[in-house]
C-alpha positions as CSV (number, residue, x, y, z in Angstrom):
1,X,-2.0,-6.0,29.1
2,X,-2.7,-7.5,25.2
3,X,-5.7,-4.4,24.8
4,X,-2.8,-2.2,25.7
5,X,-0.4,-3.4,23.1
6,X,-3.1,-3.2,20.8
7,X,-4.1,0.3,21.4
8,X,-0.3,1.0,20.7
9,X,0.0,-0.9,17.9
10,X,-2.7,0.9,16.6
11,X,-1.2,4.4,17.2
12,X,2.4,2.7,15.5
13,X,0.4,1.8,12.3
14,X,-1.6,5.2,12.4
15,X,1.8,7.3,12.6
16,X,3.3,4.7,10.4
17,X,0.7,5.5,7.6
18,X,0.8,9.5,8.0
19,X,4.4,9.7,8.1
20,X,4.7,7.7,5.0
21,X,1.5,9.8,3.4
22,X,1.3,13.2,5.1
23,X,-2.9,11.9,5.8
24,X,-3.9,9.4,7.2
25,X,-3.5,9.3,11.7
26,X,-6.8,9.8,12.5
27,X,-8.5,7.3,9.9
28,X,-6.3,4.6,10.6
29,X,-6.1,5.2,14.5
30,X,-10.3,5.6,14.8
31,X,-10.9,3.0,12.4
32,X,-8.1,0.5,14.5
33,X,-9.4,1.8,17.7
34,X,-13.4,1.2,17.0
35,X,-12.1,-2.6,15.6
36,X,-11.5,-3.2,19.0
37,X,-14.2,-2.0,20.5
38,X,-14.1,1.8,21.5
39,X,-16.7,3.8,20.6
40,X,-16.7,5.9,18.1
41,X,-16.4,9.0,20.5
42,X,-14.1,7.6,23.1
43,X,-12.0,6.6,19.4
44,X,-12.2,10.0,18.2
45,X,-11.0,11.7,21.5
46,X,-8.1,9.4,22.3
47,X,-7.1,9.8,18.4
48,X,-7.3,13.8,19.6
49,X,-5.8,13.6,22.5
50,X,-3.2,12.2,21.3
51,X,-2.7,14.1,18.3
52,X,-2.0,17.1,20.0
53,X,1.5,15.9,20.8
54,X,2.0,14.7,17.5
55,X,0.8,17.6,15.5
56,X,2.9,20.1,17.6
57,X,5.7,18.1,17.1
58,X,5.2,17.7,13.1
59,X,4.3,21.4,12.6
60,X,7.4,22.8,14.6
61,X,9.4,20.2,12.6
62,X,7.6,21.9,9.3
63,X,7.9,25.3,10.7
64,X,12.0,24.4,10.6
65,X,12.0,23.5,7.5
66,X,10.3,26.8,5.5
67,X,7.0,24.5,4.7
68,X,4.7,26.5,6.6
69,X,2.6,29.4,5.0
70,X,1.9,31.1,8.6
71,X,-1.0,33.5,6.6
72,X,-2.4,30.1,5.0
73,X,-2.2,28.4,8.7
74,X,-4.2,31.3,10.2
75,X,-6.8,31.5,7.5
76,X,-7.5,27.7,7.7
77,X,-6.4,26.7,11.6
78,X,-9.0,28.8,13.1
79,X,-12.2,27.5,11.1
80,X,-11.2,24.2,11.4
81,X,-10.9,24.5,15.3
82,X,-14.4,25.8,15.3
83,X,-15.3,23.1,12.5
84,X,-13.5,20.4,14.7
85,X,-15.4,21.7,18.4
86,X,-18.9,21.7,17.0
87,X,-18.4,18.0,15.1
88,X,-17.0,16.5,18.2
89,X,-20.1,18.0,20.8
90,X,-22.2,16.7,18.3
91,X,-20.4,13.2,18.1
92,X,-20.0,13.3,22.0
93,X,-23.7,13.7,22.0
94,X,-24.9,10.3,19.7
95,X,-25.6,6.7,21.4
96,X,-23.1,4.2,21.0
97,X,-25.4,2.3,18.6
98,X,-26.3,5.0,16.5
99,X,-22.8,6.5,16.4
100,X,-20.7,3.7,15.5
101,X,-22.5,2.8,11.8
102,X,-22.9,7.1,11.0
103,X,-19.2,7.4,11.8
104,X,-18.1,3.9,10.0
105,X,-19.8,5.5,6.8
106,X,-17.8,8.8,7.1
107,X,-14.6,6.5,7.5
108,X,-15.7,4.6,4.3
109,X,-16.1,7.8,2.4
110,X,-12.9,9.0,3.4
111,X,-11.4,6.0,2.7
112,X,-12.6,6.0,-0.6
113,X,-11.5,9.4,-1.5
114,X,-7.9,8.7,-0.3
115,X,-7.3,5.7,-2.3
116,X,-9.3,7.6,-5.6
117,X,-7.0,10.5,-4.7
118,X,-3.7,8.2,-4.9
119,X,-4.9,6.0,-8.1
120,X,-4.4,9.5,-10.0
121,X,-1.3,10.4,-11.2
122,X,-1.8,14.4,-9.7
123,X,1.1,16.7,-10.8
124,X,-0.8,20.4,-10.5
125,X,1.4,23.5,-11.5
126,X,2.2,26.4,-8.8
127,X,0.0,29.8,-9.7
128,X,0.8,32.9,-8.4
129,X,-0.6,34.4,-5.3
130,X,-1.8,32.1,-2.2
131,X,-5.2,30.2,-1.8
132,X,-7.6,32.9,-0.9
133,X,-10.3,33.3,2.2
134,X,-13.4,32.1,0.8
135,X,-11.8,28.6,-0.4
136,X,-10.2,28.7,3.3
137,X,-12.7,29.1,5.5
138,X,-15.3,26.6,4.4
139,X,-13.0,24.2,4.0
140,X,-11.5,24.4,7.8
141,X,-15.0,24.2,8.9
142,X,-15.8,21.3,6.6
143,X,-12.3,19.6,7.3
144,X,-12.3,20.6,11.1
145,X,-16.1,19.1,11.7
146,X,-15.4,15.6,9.2
147,X,-11.8,15.5,10.8
148,X,-14.2,15.4,14.5
149,X,-16.7,13.2,13.8
150,X,-15.1,10.9,11.6
151,X,-11.8,10.5,13.8
152,X,-9.7,12.1,11.4
153,X,-10.1,13.4,7.8
154,X,-8.3,16.7,8.4
155,X,-6.0,15.9,5.5
156,X,-7.6,14.0,3.2
157,X,-10.2,16.6,3.1
158,X,-7.7,19.8,2.9
159,X,-4.4,18.2,1.2
160,X,-5.8,17.5,-2.1
161,X,-8.0,20.5,-2.3
162,X,-5.1,22.9,-2.1
163,X,-3.1,20.9,-4.1
164,X,-5.9,21.2,-6.6
165,X,-6.1,24.8,-6.1
166,X,-2.9,25.2,-7.4
167,X,-0.8,28.1,-5.6
168,X,0.8,26.2,-3.0
169,X,4.0,23.5,-4.0
170,X,3.0,20.2,-2.3
171,X,5.7,20.8,0.7
172,X,4.0,23.7,1.5
173,X,0.3,22.0,1.7
174,X,1.2,19.2,3.6
175,X,3.6,21.5,6.0
176,X,1.0,24.2,6.8
177,X,-1.9,21.5,6.9
178,X,0.1,19.5,9.9
179,X,0.9,22.6,11.7
180,X,-2.9,23.3,11.5
181,X,-4.0,20.7,12.3
182,X,-2.5,21.3,15.9
183,X,-5.4,23.8,16.6
184,X,-8.1,21.0,15.0
185,X,-7.1,18.6,17.4
186,X,-6.9,21.0,20.5
187,X,-10.3,22.4,19.3
188,X,-11.8,18.7,19.4
189,X,-10.3,17.2,22.3
190,X,-11.9,20.1,24.4
191,X,-15.4,19.4,22.5
192,X,-14.9,16.1,23.6
193,X,-14.3,16.6,27.3
194,X,-17.0,19.2,27.2
195,X,-19.5,16.6,25.6
196,X,-18.1,13.5,27.3
197,X,-16.3,15.1,30.1
198,X,-12.7,15.0,31.8
199,X,-13.5,11.5,33.5
200,X,-14.3,10.0,30.8
201,X,-11.3,10.2,29.3
202,X,-9.4,6.7,28.9
203,X,-5.8,7.5,29.8
204,X,-4.6,3.9,29.3
205,X,-6.2,4.0,25.9
206,X,-4.3,7.6,25.4
207,X,-0.9,7.2,26.6
208,X,-0.6,3.8,24.7
209,X,-1.6,5.6,21.3
210,X,0.5,8.6,21.9
211,X,4.0,5.9,22.6
212,X,3.0,3.5,19.9
213,X,3.2,7.3,17.5
214,X,6.1,8.4,19.0
215,X,7.9,5.1,18.2
216,X,6.6,4.6,14.5
217,X,8.3,8.4,13.6
218,X,11.5,8.2,12.6
219,X,10.8,4.5,11.2
220,X,7.9,6.3,9.1
221,X,10.4,8.8,7.7
222,X,12.5,5.9,6.4
223,X,9.8,4.5,4.7
224,X,9.0,7.5,3.0
225,X,12.3,6.9,1.2
226,X,11.5,3.6,0.0
227,X,7.5,2.8,-0.8
228,X,5.8,5.4,-3.7
229,X,3.1,7.7,-2.0
230,X,0.7,5.8,-4.7
231,X,1.3,2.3,-2.9
232,X,0.7,3.3,0.8
233,X,-2.4,6.1,0.0
234,X,-3.9,3.3,-1.9
235,X,-2.8,0.5,0.8
236,X,-4.3,2.8,3.4
237,X,-7.6,3.9,1.9
238,X,-8.4,0.2,0.9
239,X,-7.6,-0.4,4.3
240,X,-10.1,1.8,5.9
241,X,-12.6,0.7,3.4
242,X,-12.4,-3.0,4.1
243,X,-12.3,-2.2,8.2
244,X,-15.5,0.1,7.5
245,X,-17.6,-1.9,5.6
246,X,-17.4,-5.3,7.4
247,X,-18.6,-3.0,10.4
248,X,-21.9,-1.5,8.4
249,X,-22.9,-4.7,6.9
250,X,-23.0,-6.3,10.3
251,X,-24.9,-3.1,11.6
252,X,-27.4,-4.0,8.9
253,X,-27.1,-7.3,9.8
254,X,-26.5,-9.4,6.5
255,X,-25.9,-12.8,6.6
256,X,-22.5,-14.0,7.0
257,X,-22.2,-15.6,4.1
258,X,-23.0,-12.8,1.8
259,X,-20.0,-10.4,4.2
260,X,-17.2,-13.0,3.7
261,X,-18.3,-12.9,0.0
262,X,-18.6,-8.7,-0.4
263,X,-14.9,-9.2,1.6
264,X,-13.3,-11.0,-0.6
265,X,-14.7,-9.2,-3.3
266,X,-12.7,-6.0,-1.5
267,X,-9.7,-7.9,-0.7
268,X,-8.8,-9.1,-4.6
269,X,-9.8,-5.8,-5.9
270,X,-7.2,-4.1,-3.3
271,X,-4.4,-6.3,-4.1
272,X,-5.2,-6.0,-8.1
273,X,-5.1,-1.6,-7.1
274,X,-1.8,-1.7,-5.1
275,X,0.1,-4.0,-7.8
276,X,-1.3,-1.7,-10.6
277,X,0.2,1.6,-8.6
278,X,3.6,-0.6,-7.9
279,X,4.1,0.1,-11.5
280,X,6.7,2.8,-12.4
281,X,4.8,6.0,-13.5
282,X,6.9,8.8,-15.5
283,X,8.1,12.1,-13.3
284,X,9.1,14.2,-16.4
285,X,6.2,16.8,-15.2
286,X,8.1,17.1,-12.2
287,X,10.5,19.2,-13.9
288,X,7.9,22.0,-13.9
289,X,8.1,22.6,-10.6
290,X,10.7,25.3,-8.7
291,X,14.0,23.1,-8.4
292,X,13.5,23.3,-4.5
293,X,10.4,21.0,-5.0
294,X,11.2,18.7,-8.0
295,X,12.1,16.4,-5.2
296,X,8.4,16.3,-3.7
297,X,6.6,16.4,-6.6
298,X,8.6,13.3,-8.3
299,X,7.3,11.6,-4.9
300,X,3.9,12.4,-5.7
301,X,3.9,11.3,-9.3
302,X,5.4,8.0,-8.2
């Protein structure tokens, strides 16, 4: 019963982060599930099966609000699904001992990426046109592959790249990537079923994870209006870095004293960065956005 509660809390926390940041469900939930003892393959499989439900609901909501660019959606979701299926089958074939530090290394790298992404004040200008196929196809392949092998990463890989491209407003980027993630989740789940077998899926893990996420969804929406995105981004990035660095150091069998020293330094740096990004940031550059997107631009500047 305690384990089920922990899994539900993992889903709750993951959706709380994802709903507030627009990214982080897979990274956060996979990190927490691995921390309570699941293998990387089972953790990632459980996350992606649960995401079939959460991404479907998110994609439909964004579509009704007009936040989905259908042309970009299909151009990136199909290669994303291919990359996710390949990543899932590769991860399922690795031994537990080999997969755990490797998956933690991917999560650590993505955690650093998320942290750096939100430490900077990004205010890209919207340019004419749409992102081209030359960008979307390889981006989808890499994002889907990393998402499946790392247990998450679709949002952190694809969303910043499209924002930097500057041809889509932030609300369209977030909405389109949320809708595309449904295809990625279905493809990754299919890959895990092929690699692990349907009988290996632990429904007692999947259902609490899904239920926890569904409960957190409306709370996350409320938090979005209360906490700046930079604080949430640095918070989740730091959490992923700390958790996975401990896993990697343990796999290397470093002395306990060194592990605790590294952990203490990471926690101090994390706290300092949270204090830094909690200071108000001017949002005057939001005036460069079209009027309907200014509120979203202001939230990014925070």
